KEDREN-975596 format. One record per residue: x negated, y negated, z negated of N, C-alpha, C in turn; residue number from 1. Coordinates in Angstrom, 2 decimals. Atoms other than C-alpha are relative to their C-alpha. Example, Ala and Ser with C-alpha at 12.3 -4.5 7.8 and 13.67 -1.06 7.14 Angstrom:
(r (-0.89; 1.19; 0.00); (-12.30; 4.50; -7.80); (-0.90; -1.20; 0.00); 1)
(r (0.82; 1.19; 0.06); (-13.67; 1.06; -7.14); (0.77; -1.09; -0.73); 2)
This chain:
(r (-0.84; 1.19; 0.00); (0.00; 0.00; 0.00); (-0.88; -1.25; 0.00); 1)
(r (0.75; 1.25; -0.09); (-1.24; -3.46; 0.90); (0.77; -1.10; -0.74); 2)
(r (-0.61; 1.05; 0.80); (-0.53; -6.25; -1.60); (-0.67; -1.33; 0.34); 3)
(r (0.52; 1.31; -0.38); (-0.92; -9.86; -0.44); (0.48; -1.06; -0.99); 4)
(r (-0.37; 1.22; 0.74); (-0.88; -13.14; -2.32); (0.08; -1.11; 1.05); 5)
(r (-0.21; 0.93; -1.10); (0.50; -15.94; -0.17); (0.78; -1.22; -0.46); 6)
(r (-0.83; 1.17; 0.24); (2.18; -19.32; 0.01); (0.60; -0.47; 1.32); 7)
(r (-0.62; 0.68; -1.14); (4.57; -21.05; 2.37); (0.10; -1.49; -0.29); 8)
(r (0.02; 1.41; 0.37); (3.84; -24.42; 0.76); (0.27; -0.24; -1.47); 9)
(r (-0.27; 0.12; 1.43); (4.92; -23.79; -2.82); (-0.97; 0.81; -0.82); 10)
(r (0.85; -0.80; 0.88); (3.57; -21.69; -5.67); (-0.36; 1.32; 0.67); 11)
(r (0.36; -1.31; -0.55); (1.72; -18.47; -4.82); (1.04; 1.05; -0.32); 12)
(r (-0.89; -1.14; 0.19); (3.87; -15.39; -4.36); (-0.72; 1.26; 0.48); 13)
(r (0.60; -1.28; -0.33); (3.19; -11.70; -3.77); (0.93; 0.78; 0.91); 14)
(r (-0.79; -0.77; -0.94); (4.32; -9.29; -1.11); (-0.73; 1.28; 0.38); 15)
(r (0.54; -1.19; -0.65); (3.81; -5.84; 0.33); (-0.09; -0.30; 1.49); 16)
(r (0.23; 0.24; -1.43); (2.35; -6.03; 3.84); (0.30; 1.29; 0.75); 17)
(r (-0.31; -1.16; -0.83); (3.83; -3.68; 6.41); (-0.19; -0.36; 1.47); 18)
(r (0.11; 0.20; -1.44); (3.30; -3.23; 10.14); (-1.43; 0.00; 0.49); 19)
(r (1.29; 0.01; -0.66); (0.45; -3.14; 12.60); (-0.46; -1.42; 0.27); 20)
(r (0.50; 1.35; -0.31); (-1.84; -6.12; 13.39); (0.78; -0.65; 1.13); 21)
(r (-0.79; 0.74; -0.98); (0.13; -8.75; 15.27); (1.49; 0.15; -0.21); 22)
(r (-1.42; -0.22; 0.27); (3.44; -7.38; 14.00); (0.25; 0.16; -1.50); 23)
(r (-0.09; -0.21; 1.43); (2.90; -7.56; 10.25); (1.10; -0.85; -0.63); 24)
(r (-1.10; 0.64; 0.69); (5.66; -8.51; 7.87); (-0.24; 0.08; -1.50); 25)
(r (0.15; 0.05; 1.45); (5.67; -9.53; 4.21); (1.34; 0.33; -0.65); 26)
(r (-1.17; -0.33; 0.81); (8.18; -7.86; 1.89); (-0.22; -0.66; -1.35); 27)
(r (0.28; 0.85; 1.15); (8.34; -10.47; -0.85); (0.41; 0.70; -1.30); 28)
(r (-0.23; -0.61; 1.31); (8.11; -9.28; -4.47); (0.36; -1.06; -1.03); 29)
(r (-0.49; 0.92; 1.03); (9.58; -10.82; -7.61); (-1.10; -0.48; -0.94); 30)
(r (1.08; 0.41; 0.88); (6.24; -11.06; -9.44); (-1.31; 0.57; 0.45); 31)
(r (1.32; -0.55; -0.30); (2.59; -10.11; -9.51); (-0.02; 1.48; -0.38); 32)
(r (-0.11; -1.43; 0.31); (2.62; -6.31; -9.22); (-1.18; 0.56; -0.78); 33)
(r (1.11; -0.48; 0.80); (-0.76; -6.03; -10.92); (0.36; 0.01; -1.49); 34)
(r (-0.30; 0.17; 1.41); (0.82; -7.08; -14.22); (1.42; 0.42; -0.37); 35)
(r (-1.38; -0.39; 0.27); (4.55; -6.40; -13.92); (0.51; 0.81; 1.18); 36)
(r (-0.57; -0.83; -1.06); (6.71; -4.06; -11.90); (0.79; -0.90; 0.97); 37)
(r (-0.66; 0.88; -0.96); (7.43; -6.48; -9.06); (0.94; 0.78; 0.90); 38)
(r (-1.00; -0.65; -0.84); (10.57; -5.60; -7.14); (0.25; -0.83; 1.25); 39)
(r (-0.33; 0.76; -1.21); (11.47; -6.55; -3.56); (1.17; -0.94; -0.24); 40)
(r (-1.06; 1.00; 0.19); (13.55; -9.71; -3.53); (1.04; 0.07; 1.11); 41)
(r (-0.87; -0.01; -1.17); (15.17; -8.89; -0.19); (-0.47; -0.93; 1.09); 42)
(r (0.54; 0.93; -1.00); (13.21; -11.64; 1.56); (-1.12; 0.68; 0.78); 43)
(r (1.05; -0.53; -0.88); (11.08; -10.56; 4.52); (-0.48; -1.14; 0.89); 44)
(r (0.59; 1.09; -0.77); (8.68; -12.93; 6.27); (-0.97; 0.56; 1.02); 45)
(r (1.05; -0.39; -0.95); (6.75; -12.39; 9.49); (-1.29; -0.69; -0.36); 46)
(r (1.31; 0.57; 0.32); (3.03; -12.97; 9.00); (-0.43; -0.89; 1.16); 47)
(r (0.27; 0.98; -1.04); (2.79; -16.09; 11.16); (-0.76; -1.16; -0.60); 48)
(r (0.74; 1.17; 0.46); (1.09; -19.46; 10.92); (0.72; -0.75; -1.12); 49)
(r (-0.75; 0.65; 1.08); (3.86; -20.58; 8.53); (-0.33; 0.60; -1.36); 50)
(r (0.38; -0.69; 1.24); (2.48; -18.14; 5.93); (-1.51; -0.10; -0.15); 51)
(r (1.43; 0.09; 0.27); (-0.90; -18.85; 4.36); (-0.39; 1.07; -1.00); 52)
(r (0.51; -1.00; 0.93); (-2.66; -15.85; 2.86); (-1.03; -0.64; -0.93); 53)
(r (0.94; 0.48; 1.01); (-4.53; -16.65; -0.34); (-0.92; 1.14; -0.42); 54)
(r (0.79; -1.08; 0.58); (-7.27; -14.75; -2.08); (0.95; 0.93; -0.73); 55)
(r (-0.99; -0.90; 0.60); (-5.40; -11.61; -3.15); (-0.10; 0.10; -1.51); 56)
(r (0.18; 0.00; 1.45); (-6.81; -11.94; -6.67); (-1.00; -1.09; -0.35); 57)
(r (1.01; 0.86; 0.63); (-8.58; -14.55; -8.77); (-0.49; 0.76; -1.23); 58)
(r (0.47; -0.81; 1.12); (-10.80; -12.55; -11.15); (0.35; -0.63; -1.34); 59)
(r (-0.42; 0.51; 1.31); (-9.49; -12.88; -14.70); (-1.18; -0.63; -0.74); 60)
(r (1.14; 0.54; 0.73); (-12.98; -13.41; -16.07); (-1.29; -0.01; 0.81); 61)
(r (1.31; -0.12; -0.65); (-15.72; -12.40; -13.61); (0.09; 0.87; 1.24); 62)
(r (0.32; -0.91; -1.09); (-16.91; -10.85; -10.41); (-1.39; 0.54; -0.28); 63)
(r (1.28; -0.66; 0.27); (-19.69; -8.34; -11.08); (-0.52; 0.57; 1.31); 64)
(r (0.54; -0.35; -1.31); (-21.99; -7.73; -8.12); (-1.20; 0.93; -0.14); 65)
(r (1.13; -0.91; -0.05); (-24.38; -4.90; -7.32); (-0.92; -0.41; 1.15); 66)
(r (0.98; 0.35; -1.01); (-27.54; -5.92; -5.49); (-0.86; 1.19; 0.39); 67)
(r (0.88; -1.06; -0.51); (-29.69; -3.64; -3.33); (0.61; 1.39; -0.19); 68)
(r (-0.66; -1.29; 0.14); (-27.10; -0.84; -3.38); (0.03; 0.78; 1.32); 69)
(r (0.23; -0.69; -1.28); (-27.87; 0.05; 0.26); (-1.50; -0.08; 0.27); 70)
(r (1.45; -0.02; -0.15); (-31.46; 1.12; 0.88); (-0.46; -0.83; 1.19); 71)
(r (0.42; 0.75; -1.20); (-31.60; -0.41; 4.38); (0.02; -1.50; -0.26); 72)
(r (-0.04; 1.43; 0.33); (-30.57; -3.81; 3.00); (-1.16; -0.36; -0.92); 73)
(r (1.13; 0.27; 0.88); (-33.18; -3.56; 0.24); (-1.29; -0.17; 0.78); 74)
(r (1.21; 0.09; -0.81); (-35.84; -3.05; 2.91); (-0.10; -1.31; 0.77); 75)
(r (0.07; 1.26; -0.75); (-34.84; -6.26; 4.72); (-0.19; -1.20; -0.91); 76)
(r (0.33; 1.07; 0.94); (-35.36; -8.31; 1.55); (-1.12; 0.51; -0.92); 77)
(r (1.07; -0.65; 0.76); (-38.74; -6.88; 0.45); (-0.52; -0.83; -1.17); 78)
(r (0.49; 0.84; 1.09); (-39.53; -9.86; -1.78); (0.69; 0.32; -1.32); 79)
(r (-0.72; -0.38; 1.21); (-36.98; -8.44; -4.25); (-0.34; 1.41; -0.47); 80)
(r (0.42; -1.33; 0.40); (-38.65; -5.04; -4.41); (0.90; 1.07; 0.61); 81)
(r (-0.75; -1.10; -0.61); (-37.41; -1.62; -3.32); (1.29; 0.30; -0.75); 82)
(r (-1.21; -0.46; 0.66); (-34.02; -0.10; -4.08); (-0.36; 0.99; -1.10); 83)
(r (0.23; -0.93; 1.10); (-33.73; 1.95; -7.26); (1.32; 0.65; -0.39); 84)
(r (-1.20; -0.69; 0.46); (-31.28; 4.21; -9.07); (0.98; -0.95; -0.69); 85)
(r (-0.84; 0.98; 0.67); (-29.96; 1.19; -10.97); (-0.06; -1.29; 0.80); 86)
(r (0.02; 1.23; -0.78); (-28.95; -1.72; -8.72); (-0.20; -1.22; -0.89); 87)
(r (-0.03; 1.29; 0.69); (-29.56; -5.30; -9.70); (1.47; -0.37; -0.21); 88)
(r (-1.38; 0.37; 0.31); (-26.38; -6.50; -11.41); (0.03; -1.47; -0.39); 89)
(r (-0.11; 1.43; 0.28); (-25.33; -10.15; -11.45); (1.46; -0.41; 0.08); 90)
(r (-1.37; 0.49; 0.07); (-22.22; -12.28; -11.85); (0.23; -1.14; 0.99); 91)
(r (-0.49; 1.19; -0.68); (-20.27; -14.72; -9.72); (1.20; -0.52; -0.80); 92)
(r (-1.16; 0.53; 0.73); (-17.78; -17.09; -11.39); (1.25; 0.04; 0.88); 93)
(r (-1.23; 0.00; -0.80); (-14.14; -17.10; -10.36); (0.20; -1.28; 0.79); 94)
(r (-0.07; 1.23; -0.79); (-14.62; -20.66; -9.11); (-0.65; 0.14; 1.37); 95)
(r (0.61; -0.25; -1.31); (-16.61; -19.17; -6.21); (1.00; 0.58; 1.00); 96)
(r (-0.94; -0.75; -0.83); (-13.51; -17.39; -4.87); (0.77; -0.92; 0.95); 97)
(r (-0.90; 0.60; -0.97); (-11.74; -18.49; -1.69); (0.73; 1.13; 0.72); 98)
(r (-0.80; -1.00; -0.70); (-9.19; -16.74; 0.49); (-0.22; -0.02; 1.49); 99)
(r (0.12; -0.05; -1.46); (-8.73; -15.94; 4.17); (0.17; -1.39; 0.63); 100)
(r (-0.03; 1.24; -0.79); (-9.37; -18.85; 6.56); (-0.39; -1.24; -0.78); 101)
(r (0.57; 1.12; 0.73); (-10.66; -21.08; 3.76); (-1.45; -0.18; 0.43); 102)
(r (1.37; 0.20; -0.47); (-13.98; -22.70; 4.72); (-1.05; 0.38; -1.04); 103)
(r (1.22; -0.18; 0.77); (-17.30; -21.47; 3.38); (-0.80; -1.28; 0.15); 104)
(r (0.72; 1.28; -0.05); (-19.02; -24.75; 2.49); (-1.45; 0.25; -0.38); 105)
(r (1.42; -0.24; 0.24); (-22.79; -24.48; 2.82); (-0.54; -1.01; -1.01); 106)
(r (0.50; 0.94; 1.00); (-24.52; -25.98; -0.23); (-1.10; -0.89; 0.57); 107)
(r (0.95; 0.98; -0.55); (-26.58; -29.09; 0.46); (-1.44; 0.38; -0.32); 108)
(r (1.37; -0.31; 0.44); (-29.62; -27.62; -1.36); (-0.58; 1.22; 0.69); 109)
(r (0.51; -1.20; -0.67); (-29.98; -24.60; 0.95); (0.05; -0.17; 1.51); 110)
(r (0.06; 0.01; -1.46); (-31.04; -24.26; 4.60); (0.07; 1.41; 0.58); 111)
(r (-0.06; -1.38; -0.47); (-30.72; -20.46; 4.80); (1.07; 0.75; -0.78); 112)
(r (-1.13; -0.65; 0.65); (-27.27; -19.27; 3.76); (0.43; 1.18; 0.86); 113)
(r (-0.27; -1.22; -0.76); (-26.46; -15.69; 4.77); (1.28; 0.68; -0.48); 114)
(r (-1.18; -0.80; 0.34); (-23.38; -13.47; 4.86); (-0.43; 1.34; -0.57); 115)
(r (0.20; -1.36; 0.49); (-23.10; -10.15; 3.02); (1.38; 0.66; -0.08); 116)
(r (-1.27; -0.71; -0.01); (-20.13; -7.90; 3.88); (0.00; 1.06; -1.09); 117)
(r (-0.03; -0.95; 1.11); (-19.05; -5.85; 0.86); (1.42; 0.51; -0.26); 118)
(r (-1.23; -0.54; 0.54); (-16.32; -3.57; -0.41); (0.14; -0.48; -1.44); 119)
(r (-0.28; 0.48; 1.35); (-14.75; -5.13; -3.50); (1.02; 0.90; -0.68); 120)
(r (-0.89; -0.82; 0.83); (-13.12; -3.06; -6.24); (0.76; -0.94; -0.93); 121)
(r (-0.84; 0.83; 0.87); (-10.20; -4.76; -8.04); (0.48; 0.86; -1.17); 122)
(r (-0.37; -0.79; 1.18); (-9.66; -3.55; -11.59); (1.47; -0.25; -0.36); 123)
(r (-1.41; 0.10; 0.34); (-6.14; -2.83; -12.77); (0.30; 0.12; -1.48); 124)
(r (-0.19; -0.19; 1.44); (-6.65; -2.04; -16.47); (-1.25; -0.44; -0.73); 125)
(r (1.16; 0.27; 0.84); (-8.88; -3.08; -19.32); (-0.87; 1.24; -0.02); 126)
(r (0.90; -1.13; -0.26); (-11.94; -0.91; -18.87); (-1.31; -0.20; -0.77); 127)
(r (1.23; 0.06; 0.77); (-14.81; -0.22; -21.26); (-0.53; 1.41; -0.22); 128)
(r (0.68; -1.29; 0.23); (-17.27; 2.70; -21.35); (0.77; 1.18; 0.59); 129)
(r (-0.70; -1.12; -0.63); (-15.42; 4.89; -18.86); (-0.99; 0.87; 0.76); 130)
(r (0.84; -0.92; -0.76); (-16.96; 7.93; -17.24); (0.32; -0.12; 1.48); 131)
(r (-0.32; 0.00; -1.43); (-17.23; 8.21; -13.45); (1.24; 0.82; 0.33); 132)
(r (-1.13; -0.88; -0.26); (-14.65; 10.98; -13.60); (1.34; -0.67; -0.31); 133)
(r (-1.23; 0.69; 0.39); (-12.08; 8.65; -15.20); (0.14; -1.37; 0.63); 134)
(r (0.02; 1.38; -0.49); (-12.97; 5.44; -13.36); (1.17; -0.30; 0.93); 135)
(r (-1.09; 0.22; -0.95); (-10.30; 5.90; -10.67); (1.28; -0.47; -0.69); 136)
(r (-1.22; 0.36; 0.72); (-7.58; 5.50; -13.31); (0.07; -1.49; -0.32); 137)
(r (0.05; 1.41; 0.40); (-8.69; 1.91; -13.96); (-0.03; -0.95; 1.20); 138)
(r (0.10; 0.82; -1.22); (-8.83; 0.70; -10.36); (1.39; -0.30; 0.54); 139)
(r (-1.27; 0.39; -0.63); (-5.94; -1.26; -8.88); (-0.07; 0.18; 1.51); 140)
(r (0.13; -0.12; -1.45); (-7.26; -1.36; -5.33); (-1.30; -0.58; 0.50); 141)
(r (1.24; 0.40; -0.67); (-9.83; -2.63; -2.86); (0.29; -1.13; 0.98); 142)
(r (-0.14; 1.07; -0.98); (-10.39; -5.68; -0.70); (-1.36; -0.28; 0.63); 143)
(r (1.25; 0.42; -0.66); (-12.98; -7.20; 1.63); (-0.61; -1.18; -0.76); 144)
(r (0.70; 1.10; 0.66); (-15.61; -9.51; 0.16); (-1.19; -0.43; 0.84); 145)
(r (1.20; 0.56; -0.63); (-18.38; -11.74; 1.45); (-0.83; -0.64; -1.11); 146)
(r (0.89; 0.51; 1.04); (-21.20; -12.25; -1.06); (-0.95; -1.02; 0.64); 147)
(r (0.78; 1.04; -0.69); (-22.42; -15.48; 0.55); (-1.18; -0.40; -0.89); 148)
(r (1.23; 0.14; 0.78); (-26.03; -16.07; -0.51); (-0.93; -1.03; 0.61); 149)
(r (1.05; 0.94; -0.41); (-28.47; -18.96; -0.33); (-1.34; 0.73; -0.11); 150)
(r (1.14; -0.91; 0.04); (-31.37; -16.71; 0.64); (-1.30; -0.72; -0.34); 151)
(r (1.23; 0.72; 0.31); (-34.07; -19.38; 0.45); (-0.12; -0.27; -1.50); 152)
(r (0.02; 0.18; 1.46); (-33.10; -20.10; -3.17); (-0.27; 1.32; -0.70); 153)
(r (0.21; -1.31; 0.59); (-33.01; -16.39; -3.93); (-1.47; 0.41; 0.06); 154)
(r (1.43; -0.31; -0.13); (-36.59; -16.08; -2.66); (-0.84; -0.77; -1.01); 155)
(r (0.83; 0.89; 0.80); (-37.83; -18.98; -4.78); (0.26; 0.11; -1.50); 156)
(r (-0.40; 0.10; 1.39); (-35.96; -18.59; -8.05); (0.28; 1.39; -0.59); 157)
(r (-0.21; -1.29; 0.64); (-35.95; -15.67; -10.49); (1.47; 0.20; -0.37); 158)
(r (-1.42; -0.07; 0.29); (-32.41; -16.46; -11.59); (0.79; -0.34; 1.27); 159)
(r (-0.72; 0.14; -1.27); (-29.82; -16.22; -8.80); (1.22; -0.91; -0.08); 160)
(r (-1.23; 0.78; 0.18); (-27.26; -18.68; -10.13); (0.22; -0.97; 1.16); 161)
(r (-0.20; 0.95; -1.10); (-27.85; -21.38; -7.51); (0.17; 0.71; 1.33); 162)
(r (-0.07; -0.74; -1.26); (-28.23; -18.76; -4.78); (1.33; 0.69; 0.21); 163)
(r (-1.16; -0.89; -0.11); (-25.06; -16.81; -5.54); (1.30; -0.57; -0.52); 164)
(r (-1.19; 0.37; 0.77); (-22.62; -18.77; -7.69); (0.71; -1.26; 0.49); 165)
(r (-0.57; 1.30; -0.41); (-21.83; -21.93; -5.72); (1.45; 0.16; 0.48); 166)
(r (-1.39; 0.01; -0.45); (-18.26; -22.87; -4.84); (0.10; 0.51; 1.44); 167)
(r (-0.31; -0.60; -1.31); (-16.84; -20.96; -1.82); (-0.92; 1.15; 0.37); 168)
(r (0.96; -1.08; -0.32); (-19.54; -18.25; -2.06); (0.60; 1.40; -0.15); 169)
(r (-0.60; -1.32; 0.14); (-17.02; -15.44; -2.63); (1.37; 0.06; 0.69); 170)
(r (-1.27; -0.26; -0.69); (-14.36; -15.06; 0.07); (0.49; 1.41; -0.31); 171)
(r (-0.65; -1.28; 0.24); (-11.91; -12.25; -0.75); (1.28; 0.08; 0.83); 172)
(r (-1.26; -0.16; -0.72); (-9.06; -10.81; 1.30); (-0.11; 1.06; 1.09); 173)
(r (-1.18; 0.86; -0.03); (-6.99; -10.51; 3.30); (1.08; 0.40; -1.00); 174)
(r (-0.94; -0.52; 0.99); (-5.07; -8.36; 0.78); (-0.68; 1.12; -0.76); 175)
(r (0.50; -1.14; 0.75); (-5.54; -5.53; -1.70); (0.62; 1.27; 0.57); 176)
(r (-0.47; -1.32; -0.41); (-5.30; -1.99; -0.39); (-0.10; 0.92; -1.22); 177)
(r (0.00; -0.79; 1.22); (-4.25; 0.26; -3.27); (-0.44; 1.44; 0.22); 178)
(r (0.42; -1.37; -0.30); (-5.15; 3.52; -1.51); (-1.05; -0.03; 1.10); 179)
(r (1.10; 0.07; -0.95); (-8.50; 3.89; 0.22); (-0.96; 1.16; -0.24); 180)
(r (1.04; -1.04; 0.10); (-10.93; 6.74; 0.94); (-1.35; -0.70; -0.11); 181)
(r (1.06; 0.99; 0.18); (-13.60; 4.47; -0.51); (-1.40; 0.55; 0.18); 182)
(r (1.35; -0.57; -0.12); (-16.53; 6.88; -0.27); (-0.45; 0.22; 1.44); 183)
(r (0.36; -0.22; -1.41); (-16.47; 7.01; 3.54); (0.80; -0.93; 0.89); 184)
(r (-0.64; 0.98; -0.88); (-15.32; 3.81; 5.21); (-1.06; -0.90; 0.63); 185)
(r (0.93; 0.85; -0.75); (-17.06; 1.63; 7.79); (0.16; -1.45; -0.44); 186)
(r (0.05; 1.43; 0.31); (-18.07; -1.91; 6.81); (-0.76; -0.70; 1.11); 187)
(r (0.72; 0.76; -1.02); (-19.00; -4.47; 9.45); (0.26; -1.48; -0.19); 188)
(r (-0.19; 1.44; 0.01); (-19.41; -8.19; 9.85); (-0.32; -0.56; 1.38); 189)
(r (0.20; 0.68; -1.28); (-19.25; -10.53; 12.83); (-0.16; -1.50; -0.23); 190)
(r (0.12; 1.45; -0.04); (-20.34; -14.08; 13.47); (0.35; -0.44; 1.41); 191)
(r (-0.47; 0.46; -1.31); (-18.48; -15.77; 16.31); (0.25; 1.18; 0.95); 192)
(r (-0.35; -1.17; -0.79); (-17.35; -12.34; 17.50); (-1.12; 0.99; 0.24); 193)
(r (1.14; -0.89; -0.20); (-20.84; -10.81; 17.56); (-0.27; 0.80; -1.27); 194)
(r (0.25; -0.86; 1.15); (-21.40; -7.83; 15.26); (-1.44; -0.15; -0.49); 195)
(r (1.33; 0.14; 0.58); (-24.33; -8.36; 12.89); (-0.28; 1.04; -1.07); 196)
(r (0.17; -1.07; 0.98); (-23.74; -5.68; 10.24); (0.94; 1.16; 0.33); 197)
(r (-0.84; -1.19; -0.06); (-22.47; -2.13; 10.48); (-0.57; 1.01; -0.99); 198)
(r (0.44; -0.98; 0.97); (-22.64; 0.36; 7.64); (1.18; 0.83; -0.45); 199)
(r (-1.04; -0.86; 0.52); (-20.67; 2.93; 5.70); (-0.18; 0.14; -1.50); 200)
(r (0.11; -0.11; 1.46); (-19.87; 3.20; 2.02); (-0.66; 1.30; -0.43); 201)
(r (0.71; -1.24; 0.33); (-21.28; 6.72; 2.15); (-1.50; -0.23; -0.17); 202)
(r (1.42; 0.33; 0.13); (-24.70; 5.01; 2.32); (-0.33; -0.69; -1.31); 203)
(r (0.28; 0.66; 1.26); (-24.31; 3.36; -1.07); (-0.82; 0.90; -0.92); 204)
(r (0.82; -0.77; 0.94); (-26.91; 4.47; -3.60); (0.80; 0.35; -1.25); 205)
(r (-0.93; -0.25; 1.12); (-24.34; 4.15; -6.41); (1.40; -0.14; 0.55); 206)
(r (-1.32; 0.04; -0.60); (-20.84; 5.04; -5.29); (0.99; -0.75; -0.89); 207)
(r (-0.98; 0.83; 0.68); (-17.64; 3.32; -6.39); (0.24; 0.46; -1.43); 208)
(r (-0.33; -0.49; 1.34); (-16.84; 5.57; -9.36); (-1.16; -0.21; -0.97); 209)
(r (1.16; 0.22; 0.87); (-20.37; 5.39; -10.74); (-0.26; -1.48; -0.21); 210)
(r (0.16; 1.44; 0.17); (-20.45; 1.64; -10.15); (0.93; -0.52; -1.09); 211)
(r (-0.95; 0.43; 1.04); (-17.31; 1.12; -12.24); (-0.48; 0.47; -1.37); 212)
(r (0.49; -0.52; 1.27); (-18.71; 3.36; -14.96); (-1.20; -0.78; -0.50); 213)
(r (1.21; 0.71; 0.38); (-22.08; 1.60; -14.95); (0.31; -1.40; -0.52); 214)
(r (-0.34; 1.36; 0.41); (-20.58; -1.87; -15.16); (0.75; 0.02; -1.33); 215)
(r (-0.80; -0.05; 1.22); (-18.14; -0.81; -17.90); (-0.85; 0.32; -1.23); 216)
(r (0.92; -0.21; 1.13); (-21.11; 0.23; -20.06); (-0.59; -1.32; -0.49); 217)
(r (0.64; 1.28; 0.31); (-22.32; -3.38; -19.98); (1.01; -1.01; -0.52); 218)
(r (-1.03; 1.00; 0.33); (-19.16; -5.50; -20.12); (1.37; 0.66; 0.04); 219)
(r (-1.40; -0.40; -0.11); (-15.47; -5.01; -20.70); (0.59; -0.63; 1.25); 220)
(r (-0.65; 0.46; -1.21); (-13.65; -5.27; -17.40); (1.48; -0.23; -0.29); 221)
(r (-1.40; 0.36; 0.22); (-10.26; -6.99; -17.46); (0.80; 0.21; 1.28); 222)
(r (-0.82; -0.08; -1.21); (-7.34; -6.51; -15.08); (-0.22; -1.23; 0.88); 223)
(r (0.27; 1.09; -0.92); (-8.08; -8.61; -12.02); (-1.48; -0.29; 0.19); 224)
(r (1.44; 0.14; -0.25); (-11.85; -8.52; -12.44); (-0.37; 0.78; 1.25); 225)
(r (0.41; -0.56; -1.28); (-13.73; -7.59; -9.29); (-1.44; 0.49; -0.10); 226)
(r (1.36; -0.51; -0.13); (-16.80; -5.43; -8.64); (-0.35; 0.03; 1.47); 227)
(r (0.52; -0.05; -1.36); (-18.76; -6.02; -5.42); (-1.07; 1.09; 0.05); 228)
(r (0.77; -1.24; 0.00); (-20.54; -2.84; -4.35); (-1.25; -0.03; 0.88); 229)
(r (1.22; 0.09; -0.80); (-23.42; -4.14; -2.21); (0.29; -0.11; 1.49); 230)
(r (-0.17; 0.28; -1.42); (-23.99; -4.88; 1.45); (-0.95; 0.85; 0.85); 231)
(r (0.90; -0.69; -0.93); (-25.40; -2.94; 4.43); (-1.04; -0.98; 0.56); 232)
(r (1.01; 0.85; -0.62); (-28.40; -4.24; 6.38); (0.62; -0.84; 1.10); 233)
(r (-0.45; 0.87; -1.07); (-28.08; -6.97; 8.96); (0.43; -1.37; -0.46); 234)
(r (-0.40; 1.31; 0.52); (-27.53; -9.99; 6.72); (-0.58; -1.09; 0.91); 235)
(r (0.33; 0.96; -1.05); (-27.61; -13.05; 8.97); (0.39; -1.41; -0.46); 236)
(r (-0.23; 1.39; 0.41); (-27.75; -16.84; 8.54); (1.29; -0.54; 0.60); 237)
(r (-1.22; 0.69; -0.41); (-24.60; -18.94; 8.78); (-0.32; -1.45; 0.30); 238)
(r (0.19; 1.39; -0.39); (-24.36; -22.33; 10.42); (1.34; -0.70; 0.14); 239)
(r (-1.22; 0.81; -0.14); (-21.85; -25.15; 10.59); (0.72; 0.35; 1.31); 240)
(r (-0.80; -0.32; -1.17); (-19.03; -24.24; 12.97); (0.16; 1.48; 0.28); 241)
(r (-0.15; -1.44; -0.19); (-19.49; -20.47; 12.74); (1.35; 0.48; -0.54); 242)
(r (-1.15; -0.71; 0.55); (-16.56; -18.14; 12.17); (-0.48; 1.39; -0.39); 243)
(r (0.48; -1.25; 0.56); (-17.33; -15.14; 9.95); (1.18; 0.95; -0.18); 244)
(r (-1.01; -1.02; 0.23); (-15.33; -11.91; 9.93); (-0.63; 1.20; -0.70); 245)
(r (0.39; -1.20; 0.73); (-15.73; -9.09; 7.41); (1.09; 1.03; 0.24); 246)
(r (-0.99; -1.02; -0.33); (-14.03; -5.88; 8.48); (-0.33; 1.28; -0.75); 247)
(r (0.17; -1.28; 0.70); (-13.53; -2.77; 6.34); (1.10; 0.95; 0.45); 248)
(r (-0.92; -1.03; -0.48); (-11.94; 0.35; 7.75); (1.02; 0.34; -1.09); 249)
(r (-1.04; -0.33; 0.95); (-8.61; 1.02; 6.07); (0.52; -1.17; -0.79); 250)
(r (-0.49; 1.21; 0.69); (-8.25; -2.52; 4.69); (0.43; -1.04; 1.01); 251)
(r (-0.32; 1.04; -0.96); (-8.45; -5.14; 7.42); (-1.16; -0.94; 0.19); 252)
(r (1.03; 0.98; -0.35); (-10.35; -8.27; 8.38); (0.17; -1.27; -0.81); 253)
(r (0.07; 1.27; 0.74); (-11.35; -11.25; 6.24); (-0.74; -1.01; 0.88); 254)
(r (0.56; 1.01; -0.91); (-11.99; -14.35; 8.35); (-0.16; -1.33; -0.72); 255)
(r (0.26; 1.32; 0.58); (-13.58; -17.64; 7.25); (-0.85; -0.85; 0.94); 256)
(r (0.89; 0.93; -0.71); (-14.95; -20.68; 9.09); (-1.11; -0.48; -0.93); 257)
(r (1.15; 0.49; 0.76); (-18.25; -22.20; 7.99); (-0.13; -1.50; 0.22); 258)
(r (0.02; 1.46; -0.04); (-18.66; -25.87; 7.17); (-1.21; -0.51; -0.77); 259)
(r (1.01; 0.72; 0.76); (-21.57; -28.10; 6.21); (0.41; -1.46; -0.03); 260)
(r (-0.43; 1.40; 0.15); (-20.51; -31.47; 4.86); (-1.20; -0.93; 0.03); 261)
(r (1.05; 1.02; -0.03); (-22.52; -34.59; 5.47); (-1.06; 0.31; 1.01); 262)
């Protein structure tokens, strides 16, 4: 089931998305189904330009990100060292989140901002110290993510806050897919229609269930928190005027324009 958060000009609402691309329809729900049993209101809306999709979730407290979780990507950023059994783990604030078609605004202090296509795990229950075998019970669903990174800052600074946490550095969307064969799906990214990344979640060094377990040993995960599971190789610089698309098999496509102000 695909759950979207959207607006037609008023407050955000939620809907189940049905139909094939180009013929999709929103079955509007009475509330946020992550927290309450939202029921269909009877309203159905075609997914047209009159409907604006929003980020399907704003993390309740945090987005936890796994770095170097694909060996091929670790090799293309050798200054950070080789991949290991324990990925680098870092945070992005919820203020970094934007939704489909919202602009990625390149920070003025960076001249090398790159995309990173990632599968994002959306938590559905409070989660602390869970085993990999039980992790599935705590997951609400999955969405596409772009871990936008100021690579030049990441090379220069030991702490990644300026490189990873700036506003608009975490596009999420277009919706949450509650059922996904997450251990074997294709992830790709495009810039202006040209494919720059192609990978598969089967290449992750730490899979989804072990990632949830690992993170839950460190911090308590709240409903709505998000875990980013790493990116395949092919990370590429973004420039003003680009259009970025993140595509994950079984979910859909997250599209964002790129903007540099001033």
